[in-house]
C-alpha positions as CSV (number, residue, x, y, z in Angstrom):
1,X,21.5,-9.6,20.7
2,X,18.3,-7.9,19.6
3,X,16.0,-5.8,21.7
4,X,13.1,-8.3,21.8
5,X,15.5,-11.1,22.8
6,X,16.9,-9.0,25.6
7,X,13.4,-8.2,26.8
8,X,12.5,-11.9,26.8
9,X,15.7,-12.9,28.7
10,X,15.0,-10.2,31.4
11,X,11.4,-11.3,31.8
12,X,11.9,-15.1,31.4
13,X,15.6,-15.7,32.1
14,X,17.4,-18.8,30.7
15,X,20.9,-20.0,30.0
16,X,22.8,-21.5,27.1
17,X,22.5,-25.1,28.2
18,X,18.7,-24.9,28.3
19,X,18.7,-23.1,24.9
20,X,20.8,-25.9,23.5
21,X,18.3,-28.5,24.8
22,X,15.3,-26.6,23.4
23,X,17.1,-26.2,20.0
24,X,17.5,-30.0,19.9
25,X,13.8,-30.6,20.8
26,X,12.6,-28.3,18.0
27,X,15.4,-29.1,15.4
28,X,13.1,-31.4,13.5
29,X,10.5,-28.7,13.1
30,X,13.0,-26.0,12.1
31,X,15.4,-27.8,9.7
32,X,13.2,-27.3,6.6
33,X,12.9,-23.6,7.4
34,X,14.3,-21.0,4.9
35,X,17.9,-20.4,5.7
36,X,18.3,-23.8,7.6
37,X,17.3,-26.2,4.8
38,X,20.6,-25.5,3.0
39,X,22.8,-26.4,5.9
40,X,25.4,-29.0,4.8
41,X,24.7,-31.0,8.0
42,X,21.2,-32.2,9.1
43,X,20.0,-29.8,11.8
44,X,18.8,-32.5,14.1
45,X,22.2,-34.2,13.9
46,X,24.0,-30.9,14.5
47,X,21.8,-29.9,17.4
48,X,21.9,-33.4,18.9
49,X,25.7,-33.5,18.6
50,X,26.0,-30.1,20.3
51,X,23.7,-31.1,23.1
52,X,25.5,-34.5,23.6
53,X,28.8,-32.7,23.9
54,X,27.3,-30.3,26.4
55,X,25.9,-33.0,28.5
56,X,29.3,-34.9,28.5
57,X,31.0,-31.7,29.5
58,X,28.6,-31.1,32.4
59,X,29.1,-34.8,33.5
60,X,32.9,-34.4,33.4
61,X,32.6,-31.4,35.6
62,X,30.7,-33.4,38.2
63,X,27.0,-32.9,37.2
64,X,25.0,-35.8,38.4
65,X,21.3,-36.5,38.5
66,X,19.6,-35.3,41.6
67,X,17.0,-38.1,41.2
68,X,18.6,-41.6,40.9
69,X,15.2,-43.1,41.1
70,X,14.0,-41.1,38.2
71,X,17.1,-42.0,36.2
72,X,16.5,-45.7,37.0
73,X,13.0,-45.5,35.6
74,X,14.4,-44.1,32.4
75,X,16.9,-46.9,32.0
76,X,14.2,-49.6,32.8
77,X,11.8,-48.0,30.3
78,X,14.3,-48.1,27.5
79,X,15.1,-51.7,28.3
80,X,11.5,-52.6,27.7
81,X,12.0,-51.4,24.1
82,X,14.4,-54.3,23.5
83,X,11.8,-57.0,22.7
84,X,10.6,-54.8,19.8
85,X,14.2,-54.9,18.5
86,X,14.3,-58.7,18.4
87,X,11.4,-59.0,16.0
88,X,11.7,-55.7,14.2
89,X,10.4,-55.5,10.6
90,X,12.9,-55.6,7.8
91,X,12.1,-52.2,6.5
92,X,14.0,-48.8,6.3
93,X,11.3,-47.3,8.5
94,X,11.8,-49.9,11.2
95,X,15.6,-49.5,11.1
96,X,15.4,-45.7,11.3
97,X,12.9,-45.9,14.1
98,X,15.1,-48.1,16.2
99,X,18.2,-46.0,15.5
100,X,16.3,-42.9,16.5
101,X,14.9,-44.4,19.7
102,X,18.3,-45.3,21.1
103,X,20.0,-42.0,20.0
104,X,17.9,-38.9,19.6
105,X,15.0,-40.0,21.8
106,X,17.3,-41.2,24.5
107,X,19.3,-38.0,24.4
108,X,16.1,-36.0,24.8
109,X,15.2,-38.1,27.8
110,X,18.6,-37.9,29.5
111,X,19.1,-34.1,29.1
112,X,16.8,-33.1,32.0
113,X,18.6,-35.3,34.5
114,X,21.9,-33.4,33.8
115,X,20.4,-29.9,33.3
116,X,17.7,-29.8,35.9
117,X,19.5,-30.2,39.2
118,X,19.3,-27.0,41.2
119,X,16.7,-24.3,42.1
120,X,16.1,-22.2,39.0
121,X,17.1,-24.9,36.5
122,X,13.5,-25.9,35.8
123,X,12.5,-22.3,35.1
124,X,15.4,-21.8,32.7
125,X,14.5,-24.9,30.8
126,X,10.8,-24.0,30.5
127,X,11.7,-20.4,29.4
128,X,14.0,-21.7,26.7
129,X,11.3,-24.1,25.4
130,X,8.8,-21.2,25.4
131,X,11.2,-19.0,23.5
132,X,11.5,-21.5,20.7
133,X,7.7,-22.0,20.7
134,X,7.4,-18.2,20.3
135,X,9.9,-18.1,17.5
136,X,8.2,-20.9,15.6
137,X,4.8,-19.2,16.2
138,X,5.9,-15.7,15.0
139,X,7.7,-17.1,12.0
140,X,4.5,-18.9,10.9
141,X,2.4,-15.8,11.3
142,X,4.8,-13.6,9.5
143,X,5.2,-16.1,6.7
144,X,1.4,-16.5,6.2
145,X,0.2,-16.1,2.6
146,X,-3.1,-15.1,1.3
147,X,-5.4,-17.9,0.2
148,X,-3.7,-20.6,2.3
149,X,-6.1,-23.2,3.8
150,X,-4.2,-23.7,7.1
151,X,-1.3,-22.0,8.8
152,X,1.7,-24.3,9.2
153,X,5.1,-24.1,10.9
154,X,7.7,-22.8,8.4
155,X,9.8,-25.9,8.9
156,X,7.3,-28.4,10.3
157,X,3.6,-28.7,9.6
158,X,0.3,-27.7,11.1
159,X,0.6,-30.1,14.0
160,X,4.1,-28.8,14.8
161,X,2.7,-25.3,14.9
162,X,-0.3,-26.4,17.0
163,X,2.0,-28.0,19.6
164,X,4.3,-24.9,19.7
165,X,1.4,-22.5,20.0
166,X,-0.4,-24.7,22.5
167,X,2.5,-24.9,25.0
168,X,3.1,-21.1,24.5
169,X,-0.5,-20.5,25.3
170,X,-0.3,-22.5,28.5
171,X,3.0,-20.8,29.5
172,X,1.5,-17.4,29.1
173,X,-1.8,-18.1,30.7
174,X,-0.2,-19.6,33.8
175,X,2.0,-16.5,34.1
176,X,-1.0,-14.3,33.7
177,X,-2.8,-16.1,36.6
178,X,-0.2,-15.0,39.1
179,X,-0.8,-12.1,41.4
180,X,1.8,-9.9,39.8
181,X,1.7,-6.7,37.7
182,X,0.3,-7.5,34.2
183,X,3.3,-7.9,31.9
184,X,2.3,-6.8,28.4
185,X,4.9,-9.2,26.9
186,X,3.1,-12.2,28.5
187,X,-0.3,-11.0,27.4
188,X,1.1,-10.5,23.9
189,X,2.7,-13.9,23.6
190,X,-0.5,-15.6,25.0
191,X,-2.7,-13.8,22.4
192,X,-0.2,-14.6,19.6
193,X,-0.3,-18.3,20.6
194,X,-4.1,-18.4,20.7
195,X,-4.4,-16.9,17.3
196,X,-1.7,-19.2,15.8
197,X,-3.3,-22.3,17.3
198,X,-6.7,-21.3,15.8
199,X,-5.1,-20.6,12.4
200,X,-3.3,-23.9,12.4
201,X,-6.6,-25.9,12.6
202,X,-4.8,-28.6,14.6
203,X,-7.6,-29.8,16.8
204,X,-5.5,-32.3,18.8
205,X,-3.2,-29.6,20.3
206,X,-6.2,-27.2,20.9
207,X,-8.1,-29.8,22.9
208,X,-4.9,-30.9,24.7
209,X,-4.2,-27.3,25.7
210,X,-7.7,-26.9,27.1
211,X,-7.6,-30.1,29.1
212,X,-4.1,-29.4,30.4
213,X,-5.1,-25.9,31.5
214,X,-8.2,-27.3,33.4
215,X,-6.1,-30.0,35.1
216,X,-3.4,-27.6,36.1
217,X,-5.9,-25.2,37.8
218,X,-7.3,-28.2,39.6
219,X,-3.8,-29.3,40.6
220,X,-2.8,-25.9,41.9
221,X,-6.1,-25.0,43.6
222,X,-5.6,-24.2,47.3
223,X,-1.8,-24.1,46.9
224,X,-1.4,-20.7,45.4
225,X,-3.3,-17.4,45.2
226,X,-4.6,-16.8,41.7
227,X,-5.6,-13.3,40.5
228,X,-9.1,-14.2,39.3
229,X,-9.8,-10.6,38.3
230,X,-6.6,-10.3,36.1
231,X,-7.2,-13.7,34.7
232,X,-10.8,-12.9,33.9
233,X,-9.9,-9.6,32.2
234,X,-7.2,-11.3,30.2
235,X,-9.6,-14.1,29.1
236,X,-12.1,-11.4,27.9
237,X,-9.3,-9.6,26.0
238,X,-8.1,-12.9,24.4
239,X,-11.7,-13.8,23.4
240,X,-12.2,-10.4,21.8
241,X,-8.9,-10.7,19.9
242,X,-9.8,-14.2,18.6
243,X,-13.2,-12.9,17.5
244,X,-11.5,-10.1,15.6
245,X,-9.0,-12.5,14.0
246,X,-11.6,-14.7,12.5
247,X,-11.8,-12.4,9.5
248,X,-8.1,-13.2,8.7
249,X,-8.2,-16.9,9.6
250,X,-7.5,-19.5,6.9
251,X,-10.8,-21.0,5.7
252,X,-9.6,-24.6,6.0
253,X,-8.7,-24.1,9.7
254,X,-12.0,-22.5,10.4
255,X,-13.9,-25.3,8.7
256,X,-12.0,-28.0,10.6
257,X,-12.6,-26.3,13.9
258,X,-16.3,-25.8,13.2
259,X,-16.7,-29.4,12.2
260,X,-15.0,-30.6,15.3
261,X,-17.1,-28.4,17.6
262,X,-20.2,-29.9,15.9
263,X,-19.0,-33.5,16.3
264,X,-18.2,-34.1,12.7
265,X,-15.1,-36.2,12.1
266,X,-13.1,-36.5,8.9
267,X,-10.8,-39.1,7.4
268,X,-8.0,-38.3,9.9
269,X,-10.2,-39.1,13.0
270,X,-11.7,-42.2,11.3
271,X,-8.2,-43.5,10.5
272,X,-7.1,-43.1,14.2
273,X,-10.3,-44.8,15.4
274,X,-9.8,-47.8,13.0
275,X,-6.1,-48.0,13.8
276,X,-6.9,-48.2,17.5
277,X,-9.6,-50.9,17.0
278,X,-7.3,-53.1,15.0
279,X,-4.2,-52.5,17.1
280,X,-6.1,-53.4,20.3
281,X,-7.4,-56.6,18.7
282,X,-3.8,-57.6,17.6
283,X,-2.0,-56.7,20.8
284,X,-4.3,-58.9,22.8
285,X,-2.8,-61.9,20.9
286,X,0.8,-60.8,20.8
287,X,2.2,-60.4,24.4
288,X,5.8,-60.0,23.1
289,X,4.8,-57.5,20.4
290,X,5.1,-57.4,16.6
291,X,8.5,-55.8,16.6
292,X,9.3,-52.2,15.8
293,X,7.7,-51.2,12.5
294,X,5.3,-54.1,12.9
295,X,2.2,-51.9,12.6
296,X,3.2,-50.8,9.1
297,X,3.8,-54.4,7.9
298,X,1.3,-56.5,9.9
299,X,-1.7,-54.4,10.7
300,X,-4.2,-54.4,7.9
301,X,-6.3,-51.2,7.5
302,X,-7.8,-52.3,4.2
303,X,-5.3,-50.1,2.4
304,X,-7.4,-47.0,3.3
305,X,-4.5,-44.9,4.4
306,X,-0.8,-45.6,4.0
307,X,0.6,-44.7,7.4
308,X,3.3,-46.5,9.5
309,X,2.0,-46.0,13.0
310,X,-1.3,-45.8,14.9
311,X,-0.9,-42.2,16.1
312,X,-1.2,-43.3,19.7
313,X,1.9,-43.7,21.8
314,X,0.6,-46.3,24.2
315,X,-0.9,-48.5,21.5
316,X,2.3,-48.2,19.5
317,X,4.7,-49.3,22.2
318,X,2.4,-52.0,23.4
319,X,1.7,-53.4,20.0
320,X,5.3,-53.3,18.8
321,X,7.3,-54.0,21.9
322,X,4.9,-56.0,24.0
323,X,2.7,-55.9,27.1
324,X,5.6,-55.2,29.5
325,X,6.6,-52.1,27.5
326,X,3.0,-50.9,27.5
327,X,2.5,-51.5,31.2
328,X,5.8,-49.8,32.1
329,X,4.8,-46.8,29.9
330,X,1.6,-46.4,31.9
331,X,3.6,-46.6,35.1
332,X,6.1,-44.1,33.9
333,X,3.5,-41.6,32.8
334,X,1.7,-41.9,36.1
335,X,4.9,-41.4,38.1
336,X,5.8,-38.3,36.1
337,X,2.3,-36.8,36.4
338,X,2.4,-37.5,40.2
339,X,5.8,-35.9,40.5
340,X,4.8,-32.8,38.5
341,X,1.5,-32.6,40.5
342,X,3.5,-32.5,43.7
343,X,5.4,-29.5,42.3
344,X,2.3,-27.4,41.4
345,X,2.8,-25.3,44.6
346,X,5.2,-23.1,42.6
347,X,4.7,-21.6,39.1
348,X,7.4,-23.5,37.3
349,X,6.0,-26.7,38.6
350,X,2.5,-25.8,37.3
351,X,3.9,-25.0,33.9
352,X,5.8,-28.3,33.9
353,X,2.6,-30.2,34.9
354,X,0.6,-28.4,32.2
355,X,3.3,-29.1,29.5
356,X,3.4,-32.7,30.5
357,X,-0.3,-33.2,30.4
358,X,-0.5,-31.3,27.1
359,X,2.2,-33.5,25.6
360,X,0.7,-36.7,26.8
361,X,-2.7,-35.9,25.2
362,X,-0.9,-35.0,22.0
363,X,1.0,-38.3,22.1
364,X,-2.2,-40.2,22.3
365,X,-3.7,-38.7,19.1
366,X,-0.7,-38.0,16.7
367,X,2.8,-38.9,15.8
368,X,5.0,-41.9,16.4
369,X,7.3,-42.6,19.4
370,X,10.2,-40.5,18.0
371,X,8.0,-37.5,17.3
372,X,7.7,-36.8,21.0
373,X,10.9,-35.2,22.1
374,X,9.0,-32.5,23.9
375,X,7.1,-35.1,25.8
376,X,10.4,-36.8,26.7
377,X,11.7,-33.5,28.0
378,X,8.7,-32.8,30.2
379,X,8.4,-36.4,31.2
380,X,11.9,-36.7,32.5
381,X,12.1,-33.2,33.8
382,X,9.2,-34.2,36.0
383,X,11.0,-37.3,37.1
384,X,14.2,-35.3,37.8
385,X,12.2,-33.6,40.5
386,X,11.3,-36.9,42.1
387,X,12.6,-37.6,45.6
388,X,12.2,-40.4,48.1
389,X,9.0,-40.1,50.1
390,X,7.5,-37.9,47.4
391,X,9.6,-34.8,48.0
392,X,10.4,-32.5,45.1
393,X,12.5,-29.5,44.7
394,X,10.8,-26.2,45.4
395,X,10.9,-23.3,43.0
396,X,13.7,-20.9,43.3
C-alpha cells in the first residue's frame, strides 16, 4: 500500500466493503481508462458482480437493513418502473435501459441498506467515495495535454470529472469548516477539486456544488460550531489558487464558464430547455407513460440533436413510466432530503446531505436514469438512516 493511500486511510478511514461499493459506482467512468480498457471482462460487470457477492455474503452472515421503512420505499419506487416496461420501445437502447434499471441501478440502491447499519458505517462509505473522486480527479490532471479545450476524466468525460471534482470539493470544504486543526491533506484535496472542476468546464456540477454547499450550511446552522476564521482563510487561499490556475486552464472551459456567468447559453442548454418543453407537453397527455425509451422514439425535437433522453430525471421517469412514477420519485427525493437534513447535526450527515443535494441537481440537468448510481447511493444511504418518528443514527 502506497504512502499517500496510507495517509488517506489514517485521515479518512474506510473499509473494503465501502471501497467495493465506491468502485462499482465509478466503474462506468473508469473502464475506458488506460490499463482498464483491455480487461477481458467489462469493468462494470466485474465490479457489480463483486459487490453483489459481497452483499449476499453480508446478508448470509445476518446483515439486515436498519431501516425497513426506507427499504420499503425502495421496493415501491422500483415497482413504479413497471408501467414503463409494458409499453417499452422496441429498440436496443430501451432494452439495455430496462436491463440496467433492474440490475446495476437496483444494486446501487440496495447496497447502502446492507452496508450502512452501524455507527461509523456512513463515514466509511463517504470516505471511500471521496477516495475514488480524488483518484479520478488526480488522474485527469496528471493526464492533461497541452492545447486541450476541456479537461475530461480519463475514462469518462467532462461531466464525469465535474461530478467527481464537485463532490470532492464539498467533502473537503465541509471538513475544513470543522473546529479542528487545519489538515493540509484536506486543504490540498479541496484545492485540487476546485481546479479540476474549473478545468472541466462542466457548468452543471459547478452550479450544483455551489447550491449544495449553501443548502448544507443552512441545514447545519445552529447545530454545530463552524470555524468561520479557518473557513474564511481557506476560501481566500482557494480563490487565490484558482486565480493563479487561470493561466493553465483549457481555453474551452474558460469560455464556457465565462459565457455561463454572463447568461449566454449554447446548444446544450437550448436542447435541454426544448426537451423539457416538449416532454412536459407530452406527459400531460400520457398518464401511463410512453414506455422506457419512449423519449427517443416518440418525442420530436425537429431532428436538432440526436439524443435518447431529456437530461432530466424527473421528466424522464414521468414521461416514460407515468404519473405515478413521477409522483413517487418526488416523494422519495423529499423523504431522503428530509432524512439527510435531520442528520446534519454531525459531520458525516452534512456531507451526505451535501452529496445528495449535489446529485439531485446534477440529475435534473444531465444524464439518463442509469447514469446516476452516485445519486442512488446517496439517496438510499439517506433513507437507511430513516427511523420511525424521524429518528436517525447519530455520527460515531
